[in-house]
C-alpha positions as CSV (number, residue, x, y, z in Angstrom):
1,M,-21.3,-3.5,15.2
2,E,-20.7,-6.7,13.3
3,K,-18.2,-8.3,10.9
4,I,-18.9,-6.8,7.4
5,L,-17.2,-6.9,4.1
6,V,-15.0,-3.7,3.9
7,W,-12.0,-4.5,1.7
8,D,-12.6,-5.6,-1.8
9,A,-10.4,-8.3,-3.5
10,P,-8.2,-6.0,-5.6
11,T,-7.4,-3.8,-2.5
12,R,-6.4,-6.9,-0.5
13,L,-4.4,-8.5,-3.3
14,G,-2.7,-5.2,-4.1
15,H,-1.7,-4.8,-0.5
16,W,0.0,-8.1,-0.2
17,L,1.6,-7.9,-3.7
18,L,3.2,-4.6,-2.6
19,A,4.3,-6.1,0.7
20,I,5.9,-9.1,-1.0
21,A,7.5,-7.1,-3.8
22,F,8.9,-4.5,-1.5
23,G,10.5,-7.2,0.7
24,L,11.9,-8.9,-2.4
25,A,13.2,-5.6,-3.8
26,W,14.9,-4.7,-0.5
27,L,16.6,-8.1,-0.2
28,T,18.0,-7.9,-3.7
29,S,19.0,-4.3,-3.7
30,E,22.8,-4.9,-3.3
31,G,25.1,-6.3,-6.0
32,E,24.5,-7.6,-9.5
33,T,23.6,-11.2,-8.8
34,W,19.9,-10.6,-8.2
35,K,19.6,-7.4,-10.2
36,D,17.0,-8.8,-12.6
37,V,14.9,-9.9,-9.6
38,H,15.2,-6.5,-8.1
39,V,14.1,-4.8,-11.2
40,A,11.1,-7.2,-11.6
41,A,10.1,-6.6,-8.0
42,G,10.3,-2.9,-8.4
43,T,8.3,-3.0,-11.6
44,L,5.7,-5.1,-9.9
45,M,5.4,-2.5,-7.1
46,F,5.1,0.3,-9.7
47,G,2.5,-1.5,-11.7
48,V,0.4,-2.3,-8.6
49,V,0.5,1.3,-7.4
50,M,-0.6,2.5,-10.9
51,F,-3.6,0.2,-10.6
52,R,-4.2,1.3,-7.0
53,I,-4.3,5.0,-8.0
54,V,-7.0,4.2,-10.6
55,W,-8.8,2.0,-8.1
56,G,-8.7,4.9,-5.6
57,L,-10.9,6.8,-8.0
58,I,-13.3,4.1,-9.3
59,G,-13.1,1.4,-6.7
60,S,-15.5,0.3,-4.0
61,R,-16.5,2.6,-1.1
62,H,-13.6,2.1,1.3
63,A,-11.0,1.8,-1.4
64,R,-11.7,5.2,-2.8
65,F,-9.3,8.0,-1.8
66,A,-12.3,10.2,-1.0
67,S,-13.2,7.9,1.9
68,F,-9.9,8.3,3.7
69,T,-8.7,11.8,2.9
70,F,-8.3,13.5,6.2
71,G,-6.8,16.8,7.4
72,P,-3.8,16.9,9.8
73,A,-6.0,17.8,12.7
74,A,-8.0,14.6,12.2
75,A,-4.9,12.5,12.2
76,L,-3.6,14.2,15.3
77,R,-6.9,13.7,17.1
78,Y,-6.8,10.0,16.2
79,L,-3.3,9.6,17.5
80,L,-4.0,11.4,20.7
81,G,-7.1,9.3,21.2
82,L,-5.0,6.2,20.6
83,A,-2.5,7.3,23.2
84,R,-5.3,7.7,25.7
85,G,-6.9,4.4,24.9
86,K,-10.0,6.1,23.4
87,A,-9.3,6.2,19.7
88,A,-12.3,6.5,17.5
89,H,-13.1,3.4,15.4
90,F,-13.1,3.7,11.6
91,T,-14.6,1.1,9.4
92,G,-12.2,1.9,6.6
93,H,-8.7,3.5,6.9
94,N,-8.2,5.7,10.0
95,P,-6.8,9.2,9.6
96,A,-3.3,8.3,10.7
97,G,-3.1,5.2,8.5
98,S,-4.3,7.2,5.5
99,Y,-1.2,9.4,5.6
100,A,1.0,6.2,5.6
101,I,-0.9,5.0,2.5
102,F,-0.5,8.2,0.6
103,L,3.1,8.4,1.5
104,L,3.7,4.8,0.4
105,L,2.0,5.4,-2.9
106,A,4.0,8.6,-3.6
107,L,7.3,7.0,-2.6
108,T,6.6,3.9,-4.7
109,V,6.1,6.1,-7.8
110,F,9.2,8.1,-7.2
111,T,11.3,5.0,-6.3
112,G,10.1,3.2,-9.4
113,L,10.8,6.0,-11.8
114,S,14.2,6.8,-10.3
115,G,15.1,3.2,-10.3
116,W,14.2,2.8,-13.9
117,A,16.2,5.9,-14.8
118,A,19.2,4.7,-12.8
119,Y,19.0,1.2,-14.3
120,N,19.1,2.8,-17.8
121,E,22.0,5.0,-16.7
122,F,20.1,8.3,-16.8
123,G,20.8,11.1,-14.4
124,G,24.1,9.9,-13.0
125,H,25.1,8.9,-9.4
126,W,22.8,11.4,-7.7
127,L,19.8,9.6,-9.1
128,E,21.0,6.3,-7.6
129,E,21.4,8.1,-4.3
130,A,17.9,9.5,-4.5
131,H,16.5,6.0,-5.4
132,E,18.2,4.5,-2.3
133,A,17.0,7.3,-0.1
134,A,13.4,6.9,-1.2
135,A,13.6,3.2,-0.6
136,S,14.9,3.8,2.9
137,A,12.1,6.3,3.5
138,M,9.7,3.6,2.3
139,L,11.1,1.1,4.8
140,A,10.6,3.6,7.6
141,V,7.0,4.3,6.6
142,V,6.3,0.5,6.3
143,A,7.7,0.1,9.9
144,L,5.4,2.8,11.1
145,H,2.5,1.3,9.2
146,V,3.1,-2.1,10.8
147,A,3.4,-0.5,14.2
148,G,0.1,1.3,13.6
149,V,-1.6,-1.9,12.6
150,V,-0.5,-3.6,15.8
151,V,-1.4,-0.7,18.1
152,G,-4.6,0.0,16.4
153,G,-5.6,-3.7,16.4
154,L,-5.0,-3.9,20.1
155,A,-6.8,-0.7,20.8
156,H,-9.9,-1.8,18.9
157,R,-9.6,-5.5,19.7
158,E,-9.5,-6.3,16.1
159,N,-7.1,-8.3,13.9
160,L,-6.4,-5.7,11.2
161,A,-3.9,-7.9,9.3
162,L,-6.5,-10.7,9.1
163,A,-9.0,-8.2,7.9
164,M,-6.8,-7.5,4.9
165,I,-6.9,-11.2,4.1
166,T,-10.6,-11.9,4.6
167,G,-11.8,-8.4,3.8
168,R,-14.1,-8.3,6.9
169,K,-13.9,-5.8,9.7
170,L,-16.1,-4.5,12.4
171,G,-18.6,-2.0,11.3
172,E,-22.3,-1.1,10.8
173,R,-24.2,-3.1,8.3
174,S,-24.9,0.0,6.3
175,E,-21.1,0.5,5.7
176,A,-20.5,-2.8,4.1
177,I,-19.6,-3.0,0.4
178,G,-21.8,-4.9,-2.0
179,S,-19.3,-7.4,-3.4
180,A,-15.6,-8.3,-3.3
181,R,-15.1,-7.3,-7.0
182,R,-13.0,-10.4,-7.7
183,G,-13.0,-9.7,-11.4
184,W,-11.0,-6.6,-10.8
185,A,-8.5,-8.7,-8.8
186,V,-8.0,-10.8,-11.9
187,A,-7.5,-7.6,-13.9
188,L,-4.9,-6.5,-11.4
189,I,-3.0,-9.8,-11.8
190,A,-3.0,-9.4,-15.6
191,W,-1.9,-5.8,-15.4
192,A,0.9,-6.4,-12.9
193,S,2.1,-9.4,-14.9
194,A,2.1,-7.4,-18.1
195,A,4.1,-4.6,-16.4
196,V,6.8,-7.1,-15.2
197,W,7.0,-8.7,-18.7
198,V,7.3,-5.4,-20.5
199,S,10.0,-4.2,-18.1
200,A,12.2,-7.0,-19.2
201,Y,12.3,-5.5,-22.7
202,I,12.6,-1.8,-21.8
């Protein structure tokens, strides 16, 4: 195997935008002082995830959902192999990591919609509680995801966090994507910026 281009630019940019926006939203979740920042961060997350869902259908090879849709048995086999120090190497997302991704996407959608409804005083106190519970669930999944990145990186002797910056991972040459799709990263920035701008007037 050799270092090949695996993660395209919009996938990498979206990953880090979500990480930053989630951290910002979590830090500004209490009180009224930073409420506008909290709403903007939440809207940014929602906008990025909407783009990511579309990109999961039309994006490059390893960004497509079809490339990392695994059954529970595959995820269990991967985790057991990881525990034994014999985990299979995946050029794209591994089976266990794929579940974290789908969970985070679903939780972001629910958290964003429930947060918007609560902000506009729809649904009452129970919706605020649901929003906070979903955010807490996201924090737990993020923690598991980070732990998985660390453990998986050690198991495969690969810096997975760096790979999400450079886009390059170990793999067969035939598994490399053709280009970084940087134009789509610009489209993501424009889309996310528009979403945050519009949210200020809704």
